[in-house]
N, C-alpha and C positions, 0 to 999 in steps of 0.2 A: 717697862720702858725706862723708868727712872733708874732701875738697877743697872741697865746697860749703859746709861749715861754716866753713872757713877764709876763704873769700871773703866770706861773710856777716859774719863777725866783724871782718875786716880784719887782725887780728893772730893768727897761729897759736897763740900761747900762750893767748889768750882761749878759743878753741875747745877746746883740749886741757884747760884747767882746767874748762870746763863738762862735758866728757865725764868727767873725773875725779870731779866731784861726783855725776854720775849713777851712775857705777860704785860709789861709796860707798853710795848708797841701795840699789842692787841687791844688793850684798854683804850689807848689813844685813838685807834682807828674806829672803835665803836662809838666813843664820845664825839669825835668829829663828824661821823656819819649821822648821829642823832641830831647834832646841831644843824647840819645841812638840811636834813629832812624837816625839822621843825621850822627852820627859816623859810623853806619853800612853802610850807603850809601857812605860815604867818603872812607871807607876801601874797599868797592867793586870797587870803581873807581881807587884807588891807593893802591894796596895791599902792595907795598914796604914801605909805610908810616904807617903801622899798629901800631907800637910802639908809634910813636909820637901822632897819633890820639887818641889811647887808653889812653895815659897819660893825654892829654889835657882834654878829656871828663871826666875822673875820677876826676880831679881837679875841673872842673866846676860843676860837680854833687855834690861834697863835699861842695863847696861854697854855692850852692843853698840850700842844706840840712841844713847848718848852719844858713842861713837867715830864713828858714822855722821854725827851732827849736826856734830861737829867737822870731819870730812872735807868735808861739804857747805859749811860756812862758809869753810873755807880755799880750797876750789875756787872758790867764788863771789867771794871776795876777789881771787883771782888773775884771774878773768874780768872783774871790774869795773875792776881796776887798769889 
């Protein structure tokens, strides 16, 4: 499959950069999903801390999303170059 992508792109670095951008998105999705699941478990164990847990999980999800966006932009810049 990688060989087909390399032939389509013409330059191997373009295909590898596009794959890296995709991996950044997949990693962010897994991380945000894990944060959400763990936050639900924590809220179920301690319902009185719902506000604190929700706030912390939203901040962490936003930070992960920012890093993923940065990874996608860098990957696409390398792919376009």
